[in-house]
Structure formats: C-alpha cells, structure tokens
C-alpha positions in Angstrom: 58.8 197.0 109.4 61.9 199.4 110.6 63.1 200.9 107.8 62.4 198.4 105.5 66.1 197.8 104.6 67.3 194.4 103.2 68.2 193.2 106.7 64.4 193.8 108.0 63.2 191.8 104.7 65.5 189.2 105.9 64.0 188.8 108.9 61.1 188.7 108.2 61.3 186.0 105.8 63.0 184.1 108.3 60.0 184.0 110.8 58.8 181.2 108.3 61.8 179.1 109.1 61.9 179.2 113.0 63.1 175.6 114.7 64.2 174.6 111.2 66.6 171.6 111.5 68.4 172.5 108.3 71.2 175.4 107.6 70.1 177.3 105.2 70.5 180.5 104.7 68.9 183.6 103.4 70.0 186.7 101.5 68.3 189.6 100.6 69.1 193.2 98.5 67.1 195.3 97.4 66.8 198.0 94.8 64.4 201.1 93.9 61.7 200.0 92.0 59.5 201.9 88.9 56.8 202.8 90.7 58.5 203.9 94.2 59.4 202.0 97.4 61.7 199.0 96.7 62.4 195.6 94.8 63.7 192.8 96.6 65.3 190.2 95.9 66.0 187.1 97.7 67.9 184.0 98.0 68.1 180.8 99.5 71.2 178.5 100.1 71.4 175.4 101.7 70.7 171.5 102.3 66.8 172.1 103.2 66.7 173.1 99.2 68.4 170.0 98.2 65.1 167.9 97.8 61.5 168.7 96.8 60.1 171.7 99.4 56.3 171.0 99.5 55.0 174.7 100.5 57.5 177.3 101.0 55.6 180.9 101.9 58.0 183.6 101.4 56.2 187.0 101.1 52.4 187.5 100.4 51.9 190.4 97.7 48.1 190.2 98.6 46.5 193.5 98.9 46.9 194.8 102.9 43.4 194.5 103.3 43.1 190.9 102.3 42.5 187.6 105.2 45.4 185.8 104.6 46.6 182.7 106.6 49.9 182.8 104.8 51.7 185.2 107.1 51.9 188.6 107.5 52.5 190.9 104.7 56.0 193.1 104.1 55.1 196.9 103.6 56.9 199.1 102.0 56.0 202.9 102.8 52.8 201.4 104.1 52.5 199.4 100.8 53.0 195.8 99.9 56.3 195.0 98.5 55.5 195.5 94.7 58.1 192.9 93.5 60.0 190.2 94.9 62.1 187.9 93.0 63.7 184.1 94.6 66.7 182.4 94.0 66.9 178.7 95.1 70.6 177.6 95.5 70.5 174.0 95.5 73.7 171.7 97.2 73.2 168.3 96.5 75.4 165.9 99.0 78.0 163.7 97.2 75.8 160.5 97.6 73.9 161.2 95.0 76.2 163.0 92.1 80.0 161.6 91.0 82.5 164.4 90.5 83.7 164.0 87.2 80.8 163.4 85.6 78.9 165.9 83.4 75.2 166.5 84.3 72.4 168.7 82.6 70.2 170.8 85.0 66.8 171.7 84.2 64.5 173.5 86.5 60.5 173.7 86.7 58.0 175.2 89.0 55.2 173.4 90.5 52.4 174.5 91.7 49.0 172.7 92.7 48.2 173.0 89.4 50.7 171.1 87.9 54.5 171.5 86.4 55.2 174.3 84.8 58.1 173.9 81.7 61.6 172.7 82.5 64.3 175.4 81.5 67.7 174.3 81.2 70.5 176.0 83.9 72.8 175.9 80.8 73.4 174.6 77.9 76.9 173.2 78.7 77.2 170.3 81.2 78.0 170.9 84.4 80.8 168.9 86.2 80.6 168.4 90.0 83.8 168.4 91.2 85.9 166.9 94.3 89.7 166.6 95.9 91.8 164.9 93.3 92.2 161.3 92.5 95.6 159.3 94.0 98.6 159.9 92.2 99.7 156.9 90.4 102.8 154.2 90.0 104.6 156.3 93.0 107.9 154.8 93.0 111.6 156.4 95.0 114.7 155.1 94.3 118.3 155.7 96.1 120.7 157.8 94.3 124.1 156.1 93.8 126.4 159.0 93.7 124.4 160.8 96.8 124.1 159.6 100.4 121.8 162.6 101.1 119.2 162.1 98.7 116.4 160.5 97.1 114.6 160.4 93.6 110.7 160.2 93.1 109.2 159.4 90.5 104.6 159.5 90.3 102.1 159.9 87.4 99.4 161.9 86.9 96.3 161.8 89.2 93.8 159.0 88.7 90.4 158.9 88.3 89.3 162.7 86.9 87.2 163.8 89.4 86.4 167.4 87.5 89.5 169.1 88.2 93.3 168.4 87.6 95.2 168.9 90.5 97.0 172.3 91.3 99.8 171.1 93.2 101.5 167.5 94.4 102.9 167.6 98.0 105.5 165.1 98.7 106.9 163.8 102.3 109.8 162.1 103.8 108.8 160.0 107.0 111.7 159.1 109.0 111.6 155.8 110.9 110.0 157.1 113.8 107.2 158.6 111.7 108.3 162.5 112.1 107.9 164.6 108.6 111.9 164.9 107.7 111.2 166.7 104.3 108.4 168.2 102.1 108.8 169.2 98.4 105.8 171.1 96.5 105.6 170.3 93.1 103.5 173.7 90.7 104.6 172.9 87.4 101.6 170.4 86.5 101.7 168.1 83.0 99.1 165.1 84.1 99.9 163.8 80.1 104.0 163.4 81.8 105.6 161.1 84.5 106.5 163.6 87.5 110.2 163.3 88.7 112.3 165.0 91.7 115.4 164.9 93.9 115.0 165.3 97.0 118.4 166.3 99.0 119.2 167.1 102.8 118.7 163.4 104.0 120.5 162.0 106.5 123.1 158.9 105.0 122.1 155.3 106.2 118.5 156.6 107.1 115.2 154.8 106.3 112.4 156.8 104.6 109.1 156.5 104.0 108.0 158.3 101.0 104.0 159.9 100.0 102.5 162.3 97.4 99.9 163.8 97.8 97.6 165.8 95.1 96.1 168.8 96.0 93.4 171.1 94.1 90.8 173.5 94.8 88.7 171.1 97.0 90.9 170.0 99.4 94.2 168.3 99.5 94.4 163.8 99.3 91.6 161.9 97.4 88.2 162.2 98.5 87.2 162.1 102.0 85.2 158.9 101.3 88.6 157.3 100.1 89.5 156.7 104.2 86.0 154.6 104.7 87.0 151.6 102.1 86.6 147.8 103.5 90.3 146.5 102.9 88.6 143.0 103.4 87.8 141.6 100.2 91.2 142.3 99.3 89.8 144.3 96.2 92.7 146.9 96.9 95.8 144.5 97.7 98.9 146.5 97.6 96.8 149.8 97.0 94.5 150.0 100.7 97.5 152.1 102.3 97.3 154.5 99.6 92.9 154.7 99.9 93.6 154.9 103.8 95.8 157.7 103.8 94.0 159.3 100.6 98.0 159.5 99.5 100.2 157.6 97.1 103.1 155.4 98.7 105.9 155.4 96.8 107.8 151.9 96.3 111.6 151.4 96.6 112.6 150.7 93.3 115.8 149.5 91.6 116.9 151.4 88.8 117.2 149.0 85.6 120.7 149.4 85.7 121.3 148.9 89.7 123.5 146.0 90.7 123.0 144.1 93.8 119.5 146.1 94.7 116.7 143.9 95.5 112.7 144.9 96.1 111.1 143.8 99.1 107.3 143.6 98.4 105.3 145.2 100.7 107.8 147.5 102.0 107.8 150.9 101.6 110.6 152.1 103.6 114.5 152.6 101.6 117.5 153.6 103.0 119.5 156.3 101.8 122.8 155.7 100.9 126.0 155.7 102.8 129.5 154.9 103.2 130.4 151.2 103.8 131.1 150.4 107.7 135.2 149.9 108.7 135.4 146.0 108.2 136.1 143.9 111.1 139.4 142.9 110.7 140.7 139.4 112.6 144.4 138.5 112.6 145.8 135.4 113.9 148.5 132.7 112.9 148.3 130.2 110.4 147.8 127.4 110.2 146.5 127.0 113.7 146.3 129.2 116.3 146.2 126.0 118.5 148.4 123.7 116.1 151.9 122.5 117.0 152.8 124.7 113.8 151.3 127.6 115.6 153.8 130.2 114.1 154.8 129.9 110.6 157.2 132.2 108.7 155.9 132.1 105.4 152.4 132.6 106.2 149.7 135.3 108.3 146.1 134.7 108.1 144.2 137.7 108.1 
C-alpha cells in the first residue's frame, strides 16, 4: 500500500469505519522494527469507544496466504506487518461521570473466551473536570466617598468541580443592559473573600454587577446549569445565577451606612452623586390670599 507510511496504515484502518455514525479519529505512528520493516502504533479516540465495542477488527497479522474474511492484510515490503500496538482513548460524556469526583479506572481485554484480568490505569484517582461552580455571596456596595465607584465582594466558587478558578471576571452592565466596564481578578485564593473597587463609572447611574468564574475548562458555570427548572422554587433567589452561569451581586448596605435601604430581588445599584438643586418656593406669610398678605416681620421660604 503506497510507501507503507503511517498515513497509508491510517487509510487502511479507516476502511473499517466507512459510514460510521461516530466522529472517531485515528492516529498512527510507525518505527523501524527489529526484524526489518516497521512497527505501527495506532490510537483510537472518540465517542465510538465510550461503550463496549462488540467487534473491532483493526489489522490482521495472519500470513498472506491465509484465507481470512476479516479484511485485507497490511503489508510492509510484501510481508504482513510484524507488530501493531493499539490504544483506545475513551471519552465519557457528562451524563455518566460527575466532575470533581475521584474515579479509579481499570481496563480488561475481552474476547470470545471471556474477560482477561483488570489492570489499573493509575494508582491515583482520576478526577473529571468541568467549568467552575458559581461564585458565592456576591455583594455590591455604593462608595460613600466616590460618585464614580462601586465596591464588589464575593466568596470562592462552589461546588468544587475538579479544578479551581484561574480567574474571575466582573462585568458592570448599565440600565440598558450594555457592558459599561469589566474587571479581571487573576490572584486566586479560594479560602478568602475577594474584594475589588471599580472606578470610572457614571455618577447617579444604575448598574447590574455579575461575577463569572473561569478556568481551563471554560467561562461561567457548567453548561447544564442553564437548563435549571425554576418551577419548584428550589432555587429561589439563585435562579438568575444558574440561568446565566454567573453570580449576580446583590446591592448591600454597609453596616455603618445611614439612610441606606435594601430591596429584595433588585440587582441594580446606583452610584453616588451630588444632590439635585433644591426647589425653592418664596411666598408671603401668613397667606398670599389672606387680608394680611404682607408682614414686616416674616417671610415664608
């Protein structure tokens, strides 16, 4: 077959997967063998190998004069390939494994005579990973000494899904839903409360603040979070977090704040601003319509 390259072997094996409904992939490498010719190393990857495969014929090492119905023999310099090693890389979908949970994996070969002994792939548990959980206890405060700043606090992501966040992104949305500012936090300490100040905001404007955890698996919570059902009210106060896979900061009063009120269910907070000019009304005392409308001693403001 051609010059017997690794690509030739890959094409030869690929004949067994014509019209396959799966998106498996085949990788082949070769190296010189001790007896001349080549040895080929074959790796299979894809969902086709996530479950039991009843029959997987890869290559026959029968002699070239055998009458085999299993498939064509791959030849090297007119002789059958003398060695083929096979790897199967299994990809399990999210429905069968829980991220953040440790699993011990064992593999056994099976043929018509039965199952061989199981061999551990590692002495350590393997932990599947997903995008991080949601940031917790997200709060946003107005800054009394600044009309262009907001303070944001939150605790680390929960639950643990196989990998800590590598970054947090804080997004500030204006009243029209447009992004006004973003802030990145790359110094990670999940055991402590995070706190940032965002400057450069518009005085007296309403803002919604959203905290998003990020790791190597993706941005925001796991994708299945967006499919949550709010009909049983089990996520009261948190539904919007799961639906957006991020934590909405709750406007909160500082302990020492005066004349500060919190509105349950409202995620918009207004930056401080200078007060509006007072409305001044000037009239006479005691009554404009009374007989003594003017007085030398009093004026009502």
